[in-house]
C-alpha positions in Angstrom: 14.2 -17.7 -46.9 17.6 -18.6 -45.5 17.7 -19.8 -42.1 20.0 -17.7 -39.3 22.4 -19.1 -36.8 20.4 -18.4 -33.3 23.5 -18.2 -31.3 25.2 -15.4 -33.8 21.7 -13.7 -33.4 21.9 -13.7 -29.8 25.5 -12.6 -29.7 24.8 -9.9 -31.8 22.0 -8.8 -29.2 24.2 -8.9 -26.3 26.7 -6.5 -28.1 23.6 -4.2 -29.1 22.5 -4.0 -25.5 26.1 -3.1 -24.3 26.5 -0.4 -26.7 23.3 1.3 -25.5 22.3 2.1 -22.2 24.2 2.2 -19.3 26.9 0.4 -21.1 27.9 -1.8 -18.2 25.4 -4.4 -17.1 25.2 -7.5 -15.0 24.4 -11.0 -16.1 21.0 -11.1 -14.7 20.2 -7.6 -16.5 21.5 -9.2 -19.7 19.6 -12.3 -19.7 16.4 -10.7 -18.5 16.3 -8.0 -21.1 17.1 -10.5 -24.0 15.1 -13.1 -22.2 17.7 -15.8 -22.0 18.3 -18.4 -19.5 21.1 -17.2 -17.2 23.2 -20.1 -18.6 22.7 -19.2 -21.9 23.7 -15.6 -21.3 26.7 -16.4 -19.5 27.8 -18.9 -22.3 27.3 -16.1 -24.7 29.3 -13.6 -22.7 32.1 -16.1 -21.8 32.6 -16.7 -25.6 32.5 -12.9 -26.5 34.9 -12.3 -23.5 37.5 -15.1 -24.9 37.4 -13.3 -28.3 37.8 -9.9 -26.7 34.4 -8.4 -28.0 33.5 -8.1 -24.2 35.0 -7.5 -20.9 34.3 -8.1 -17.2 34.7 -5.6 -14.7 36.5 -7.6 -11.8 35.0 -5.2 -9.0 31.5 -5.3 -10.0 31.2 -8.3 -12.3 29.5 -6.5 -14.5 30.2 -6.8 -18.6 31.0 -3.8 -21.0 32.3 -3.9 -24.7 35.9 -4.9 -25.5 38.7 -3.5 -26.8 38.4 -5.8 -30.0 35.5 -4.1 -31.2 37.2 -1.1 -31.3 40.0 -2.4 -33.3 37.5 -3.4 -35.8 35.8 -0.4 -35.6 38.9 1.6 -36.4 39.9 -1.2 -39.2 36.4 -0.7 -40.9 36.9 3.4 -40.7 40.6 3.1 -42.2 39.5 0.9 -45.2 36.2 3.1 -45.9 37.4 4.7 -49.0 35.3 7.9 -48.0 37.3 8.5 -44.6 40.3 7.7 -46.5 40.0 10.2 -49.1 38.6 13.0 -46.8 41.5 12.8 -44.0 43.7 15.5 -45.4 40.9 17.8 -46.6 39.1 17.7 -43.3 42.3 18.8 -41.3 42.7 21.5 -43.9 38.9 22.5 -43.2 39.3 22.6 -39.6 42.6 24.9 -39.8 41.0 27.4 -42.5 37.5 27.5 -40.8 38.8 27.3 -37.0 35.9 24.9 -35.8 35.6 21.1 -35.6 34.6 19.2 -38.8 32.5 16.2 -39.2 32.2 13.8 -41.9 28.8 11.8 -41.9 27.1 9.0 -44.0 23.6 7.6 -43.8 23.1 5.0 -41.4 19.6 3.6 -39.6 17.5 7.1 -40.5 20.5 9.0 -39.3 23.8 10.7 -39.7 26.6 8.3 -38.6 29.6 10.2 -37.6 32.8 8.6 -39.3 35.3 11.2 -39.2 35.8 14.2 -36.5 38.6 16.7 -36.7 39.1 18.8 -33.3 38.5 22.4 -33.4 42.3 23.7 -33.8 42.8 25.3 -30.2 43.7 24.0 -26.9 40.1 23.5 -25.5 39.0 20.1 -24.2 37.2 18.3 -27.0 35.5 14.8 -27.0 36.1 12.7 -30.1 32.6 11.9 -31.7 33.3 9.1 -34.2 30.5 6.6 -34.3 28.0 9.4 -33.0 25.0 9.9 -34.6 23.4 13.1 -35.5 19.4 13.6 -36.4 18.3 13.8 -40.3 16.0 16.5 -40.0 17.7 19.2 -37.8 21.4 18.7 -38.5 23.4 20.4 -41.7 24.9 17.1 -42.3 21.5 15.1 -42.0 19.6 17.7 -44.1 22.3 17.6 -46.8 21.8 13.9 -47.0 18.1 14.2 -46.9 18.0 16.4 -49.7 19.9 14.1 -52.0 19.4 10.9 -50.9 15.9 9.7 -51.9 16.0 7.2 -48.9 16.9 9.6 -46.4 14.4 11.8 -47.8 11.6 9.4 -47.2 13.0 8.3 -43.8 13.3 12.3 -42.4 9.6 13.1 -43.7 8.2 9.8 -42.5 10.0 9.1 -39.2 10.1 10.5 -35.8 11.4 14.2 -35.9 12.2 15.3 -32.3 12.3 19.3 -31.4 15.6 19.7 -29.4 15.3 23.7 -29.3 12.7 26.3 -29.9 14.5 26.3 -33.7 14.0 23.0 -34.8 11.8 22.4 -38.0 9.4 19.5 -37.4 6.6 20.2 -39.8 6.7 18.3 -42.7 5.8 20.9 -45.3 8.3 23.3 -44.0 10.7 20.7 -43.6 10.5 19.8 -47.3 11.1 23.6 -48.3 14.0 23.6 -46.3 15.4 20.3 -48.4 14.3 21.9 -51.6 16.7 25.1 -50.6 19.4 23.1 -49.3 19.6 21.3 -52.6 19.2 24.2 -54.7 22.1 26.1 -53.0 24.1 23.0 -52.5 24.5 23.3 -49.0 22.9 22.6 -45.5 22.6 24.8 -42.5 21.9 24.2 -38.9 21.6 27.7 -36.5 20.6 26.2 -33.3 18.4 23.7 -34.4 20.1 21.0 -33.0 22.2 22.2 -30.1 21.5 25.7 -28.3 24.4 28.1 -29.2 25.9 25.9 -31.7 25.5 26.3 -35.6 26.7 24.3 -38.5 27.2 24.3 -42.3 27.5 21.1 -44.5 28.0 20.2 -48.3 27.5 16.8 -49.9 30.1 14.6 -51.2 29.5 13.0 -54.6 31.2 9.8 -56.3 32.4 9.5 -59.9 29.0 8.4 -60.9 27.4 11.1 -59.2 25.8 9.4 -56.2 25.9 10.9 -52.8 28.1 9.1 -50.8 28.2 11.6 -47.6 28.4 14.9 -46.2 31.2 17.1 -44.8 30.7 20.2 -42.5 31.6 22.4 -39.6 30.0 23.1 -36.2 31.1 26.0 -33.8 29.8 28.3 -31.5 27.1 30.6 -33.2 29.0 34.2 -32.4 32.0 32.5 -34.5 30.4 30.9 -37.4 27.5 33.3 -37.8 27.4 37.0 -38.4 24.0 38.8 -37.8 22.1 35.6 -37.9 23.3 34.6 -41.2 26.4 32.0 -41.3 29.5 33.5 -42.5 30.2 33.4 -46.5 33.8 32.5 -45.8 32.9 29.4 -44.0 30.3 28.3 -46.1 32.8 28.6 -49.2 35.2 26.5 -47.1 33.0 23.8 -46.7 31.7 23.4 -50.2 35.4 23.8 -51.4 36.1 20.8 -49.2 33.4 18.9 -50.3 34.4 19.2 -54.0 37.8 18.4 -53.2 37.0 15.0 -51.6 34.6 14.6 -54.6 37.0 14.9 -56.9 39.4 12.7 -55.4 36.5 9.8 -55.2 36.6 10.6 -59.3 33.6 12.9 -59.6 34.0 15.4 -62.7 34.0 19.1 -62.1 30.3 19.2 -62.8 29.6 16.3 -60.2 31.9 17.8 -57.5 30.2 21.0 -57.7 26.4 20.1 -58.4 23.7 21.9 -56.6 25.6 25.0 -56.3 24.2 28.7 -57.2 
């Protein structure tokens, strides 16, 4: 088994700690949480600070993630072929649907949002790139779980939190939902993850027919649904967008539209 570098492991642990919870932590909090001597923790933080990965608030003395991580994160997203190919199509989907558009991939038993297009109106919105959505209740998650064997196992064997009264947590019922999702070629979430919101998503495939991710829209139930059902126009727009991105990634006509009925 290959040996690991302890200082790098500890530095990574510091960054993960700062990425969650209160986001700003003092030296004592970091040292005690990671079970490190204060001197060791301070040395790690000082090095990370010099490299721009960590910043220290001059008033409180507490530490937080630095701007260099954002730059590296954006660099990763820019070179991510899926996101690069989806940019124009996602913008078009936002305009045609009038709703927010999300591009997601499987990551650590959840859906990582790698691209987010704001709803095209003047409302105040928060960029959700880097946010996570659940596999079992979100439209993006259902699509990934229906088409990807790893995600399928994760969603059935992992924790399934009940977010609303509509969230499906029973494994047998969820299996049926995933079968329906794959059979019709798109996934739905009507107030299963967030009260008052509905989503629809469709899969994106590679030239070899492999699932790469999913694209979807999210908006208020009264706009996305009609009499409790997702509007056919929006479903069609999402599926057309997913097919277009898949074709740009080299998928053939059949692969780009697979799962459709």
